[in-house]
N, C-alpha and C positions, 0 to 999 in steps of 0.2 A: 630573494626567496630561492630556495634550492628546488630544482626539478629533477625528477628521476631520469636516468639515462634510458635510451630507447630499449636496451635489453631488459632493464628492470621493468619498464612499462609493459613489454611483451610478456614477461613472466607473470606479472600481476594480472594481466588480461587473461592469460591461460588459466590461472588459478581461479579467478572470479567467474569466468564465463562457463567453465567446464568443457569448453571446446577442446578437441585434439589439436595438435600443432597444424595438421593438414586442414582441419575445418577453419581454424583461425586464419591461416594463410589464404585460403579460398575466400573467406569473408572480406579480409582486408584487400585482397586483389580486386574483388568486385566493387568495393567502395572506391578504390583508386581509379579503376576503369570508368566507373560511372561519372566520377568527378571530371576526368580528362575529356570524356565524350561530351560533357555538358558545356565545355568551353567553346566559345565561338571559333569558327574556322578563321585562320589568318587571312587578311585581305591580300590582294595582288601586290601591293607595295611592300608588305611585310615578307611575302614569299620571295620577291625580287631581292630584298635585303638579305634574306637567308642564303639565296643562291649566290649573291655577290661575296658573302663571307666564306662560303664553301669554296668558290673559285679562287679567292685570294689565299686561302689556306693551302689548297693544292699547289698553287704556284710557288708559295713559300717553301713547301716541302720539296718540290722539284729543284728549286735553287739550292737548298741546303744539301740535298743528295748529290747534285752535280758538283758542288764545291768540295766534297769530301775527297781526300786523297789517301792512298794506301789501302791495304786490305784489312778485313776484320781481324784476322790473326795478328797483324801488326798492332792494331788498335788495342787488342787485349794484352799483348805483350807490354806495350807502353803503359797501359792502365795498371797492370799488376806490378810493374817496375816502380811506379810511384807509391804504391801502397806500403 
């Protein structure tokens, strides 16, 4: 079964509801806000998991940045030389 793309659904909603783009955006924002506020808060274990993933990501970024050699200008020159 074929389903309409999000842009087509948005246009259809604008046409059928009679809302302005601003009104529709505000209504949809309120619906999404209410949905996410209705979800239970994550428990301590889940929060620790999120914190661990964030720490790991920051450590990986630091390792990648410290391993880089050369200047950005040299990187661009090398990049465009390959193109």
